[in-house]
N, C-alpha and C positions, 0 to 999 in steps of 0.2 A: 459423441465427441471422443475420438480415439486418444489413447495415452500418448501415441506418437505426436499428435498435434499439440497436446498439452505440454509435452516435453519441449517441443519446438518453441512454443511461446515463452515458456519458462527460460529456455536457453537464451533467447533474444533479450529478455529482461535482464538476465545476469550479465550479458555482454554489455548492455547499455550502462549498467551500474559499474561494471569494471572500468570502462574507459571514461565514465563521468557523464551524467545526464546533461551537463552544461556544455558538452563538446559536440561538434558536428557529427562525429562518429556515433556518439551516444544517442543523438537525436534520430539518426538513421535506423539504428537497432530498435529504438522504442517505436518509431513510426511503423516498422515492419510488424512488430508485435501487435500494435493496434489494428493494422490491416487484417492480420489473420483472425484476430478476435472478432472484428466486425463482419468479416466475410463468412465466418462460420456461426455467427449469432450465438456466441457463448451465453450471453445473458438471457436470450430468448428461450434457450432450451433448458433453463432451470425450471422444470415443470412444476406447476401448482397442483398438488394432490389433495383432494378433499378427504375428510375423515370417513365419509360414507364409502369410499372406494379403497379403504386401507387393506381389507382382506385380500382383494384381488392384487393390489400392489405388492403385498407381502409375498405372494406366490412368485411374482416376477423377479423379486430381488434375490431369490435363491438362498444361498447360505452365507453366513458371516465369513469374511476373509480378511487378509491384511495386505497392504501394499507399501513399498518403500518408494520415496521420491525425494528429489533435492528441493531445497528451499532457496537459499542464497549462498554465495561464498562465505566461508566461516569468518573472514575478516571484513565483511561488508559493514559499512558504518552503521547501518540500521538493522543489523541481524537480530538484536534484542527486540526491536519493535516488530519485526516480521514474526518472530516467535510468539510474541504476545497476541498478534492478530490471529495466528494459527490456533492458539489455545482458546481464544474467544470463539472462533468459528466452529471449533470441534463440537462444542456443546449444541450449537444450532443444528449441526448436521448429524448428530447422534453417532459420532465416531470417537474413539479414544486414541490418543496419540502419544508417541515418545520421540524425543529429539535425540539425534546422535550425529555422527560425522563420518565422512568417507571421502576418498579422493575421487575426483571426476574432472576430466579435461585438464589434468595436470594441476588441479587446485584442490584444497581441502574444502569440502562443501558441508554446510549444515543440512542434515537430512531429517526426514520425518517418516516414521512408521505409523501408518493409520490402520486401525482395526474397526471394521464395521461391515455393513452390507455393501455390495459392489456399487450400487447407484449412489448411496450416501457418501462413499469415498470419492466418487467422481464429482459429486456436487461440492464436496469440501474442497477439492482441488480447483474447481472452477472459481469458487469464492476467493481462494487465496490469490489466484491470478488476477481477478477483478480488483482485489485490494491493492496488490502491488502496482497495478497500472494506475489506479486512482491516486495512490500515494506518490509514485515517481513522476507521474504526469503533471501533478499539481504542486509538487514541492517547490518548484521554481516558478515565481510569479511571471506573468507575461507583461510585455510592454503595454502601458495604458496611455493612449493618445490624449485622453482628457486630463492627464496629470502633467506636471512640469518635467523637464528633462532631469532635473536634480532628484525629484521624487522617484522617478523610474530607476535612475542609476543607483540610488540608495537601496531600493527594494531588491533589485537584482543582485547588487554587490553583496548585500547582507545574506542573501540566500546561497551564496557561494559561487556565483557566476563571475567569470573573469572579465577583465576590461574589454578584450577584443570581442567575445561573444555578446557583451552588452551593446557595444557599438553596432554590431551586426543585427541585433534584435531590433534596435531603433529603425534601421533602414528597412528591415523586413516588414515592420509594422507600418511603413510609409510615413514615418516620422523621424527622419534622420536628424542627428545632432547638428545644430546651426549656431553660428556666432557672427558678430559684425565683421565685415571684411576690412582689410587694411590695404594701403597703397592704392593700386588701380581698382581694387574692389571696395574701397571705402564708400560707405553709404549703402552697401548691399549686405544681405545675409548670405554667408557662404557655408558650405558643409564643413564640419570639423573633420580633419584627417583622422584616419584610423590610428588607434594607440599603437605604439608609444609616441607617435608623432603628433598627438593632440595638444602638446604643450601643457599638460596638466589640467586641461579643460574639464575632463570628467571628474577628477578629484575635487576641483573647485566647486563644480555644480552640486556635487554630493554634499560638500561642506555647507553650502547655502541651504540645502534642504534640512539639514540638522539645525542650523541656526534659526530657521523659520519657526521651528518648534521649541526654540530655547534650549536645545541640547548641544552638547559637544560631540564631535565626531569621535566614536570609540575606535580602539584598535580594531582593524577590520576583521582579523581572524577571530577575535572574541565575539564580534557581532554575528559573524557567519555561524559559529557553533551555537550561539544562543538562538538564532533564528531557526536553525534546522532542528535543534532539540525541542523547541517550543512547538514547531509544526508537528513533529512526530508524536509527542506526548498528547497533543490535542486530537490528532487523528485517531490514535488508539482509544482514547477515552470516548470519543463520539461513536466509534464503531462498537465499543462495548455497550454503550447505552442503547444503540439501535438493536443489538442482538438481544439484550435483556428484555426489551419491549416485545420482540418477536417470540421469545421463549415464553413469556407470560401469556401472550395471546394464544400460543399453541396449547398451553396447559388449560387455558379457559375453554378452548374448543374441545379438548379431550374430555374435560369434565362434563361439558354439556352433551357430548355424544353418548355418554352412558357407560355402564360397567363393561359391556362387551368390547368396546373399543379399547378401554383401559387395560383389559386383560391381554389383548393382542399387543399393545404397545409395551406393556410390562414384560411380556415374553420376548419381544425383540430386544429390549434393553438388557435383559438377563442373558440372552444369547451372546450379545456383544461383550458383556462383562465377563462371562465364563471363558470365551475365547481369549480375551485379553489376559485374564489371569492364568490361562494355560501357557501363555508366552512369558508373562511377567508375574510370578506369584506375588501376592500382597506383601509389601515390605521390602521387595527386591529392588525397587527404584528409589533414586534419590531425587528430590525436587531441585530445580534450578531456577534462580531468579535472574534478573538482568545483571550482566557483568559490569555494566556502566550505568550508574544512576544519573539520569539527565537532570540538569538544573535548568529550569525553564522560567521565562519571564517576559518574553517578547510578545506583546499583545497582538500585533498585526499578524504575526506568524501563527499564533494560536488560533486566531479567527479563521485563517485560511486552512489550517490543518483540520479544524472541526468541520468546516464546510466540505472538505474533501472526504473526511471519514463518513459524513452523512450521505455523501453522494454514491457510495457503494451500493449497487443493486443486489440486495440480499434475497429478494423474492420470498416466496414461501418454500419452494423447492421441497426436497425430501425431508428437509429440516422441519417442515410443517407437520409431519407425522412421526418424527423420530421419537425414540423412547426417552430422550432427555438425560442420557448418561453424561457425566462430566468429563472434562479432559484429564488425561493422565499426567503424572509428574514427568519432569524432563530429565533426560540423561545428558550430562554435559561432558 
């Protein structure tokens, strides 16, 4: 997988986020990123390496190096979540990372400097792209024909989707919004006109959905932020749990493989550490936490976020034989 292709996919994801995943333009950019991902089998080339072949693999990896690449625009709503994802994945891939920022395409971009073996860095980048696609592609719930119009409108509206895209989503799903006809159409069901000409139909149906659960309709922008924060926090937690399980399994395999393998792995980890310290001497970095603490509490969004986080195909990849060095501190 070439860096050029990875940069192309990353750029499409950034464009989708810039214009909004809930817009037709954003959906086009995201669909193109998915097309490239599937065409080149990114998940499939995350090779599974056994501990028995580690010595041969180590020779193929050559020497420790470092690479800079962009993550997301600095002002992206979920930049902190993406940074957390990168920190979690770095341990699995045996790379050390530092966050910084730089201008690219006329925007200030959050960047990552990754230190490790070339193939481990490539695997790390693939996982970041997979996480971004799982996150962005599932942040917005899809129209569910088995649910009422009010329920669907509520779910999509709370996730941040505007009225017109919601109306279009219903039609695209083959379940257009319908209401009893009037005048000549009395006694028939007719399609609801596109907003703002729906006469408040969508807002009323959403209100009925809240009432059915004994809830008052909240101020929409509050519901949107709660939904998105809950989704993001649950996604990151589920990803972290999955990575922890893989790291523990990796260490169990290393222990079972014997001292020889352990010495090779230790040598790899030390080489990565020494290279990293040559760039950033101990104590020269300052750690950075999230700039915005998310308040979460939307259960349905958390469930969806956790499911999306668990869906990321981590594989075994080169992380299966990595030395287990932890992620570096962040430069803000």
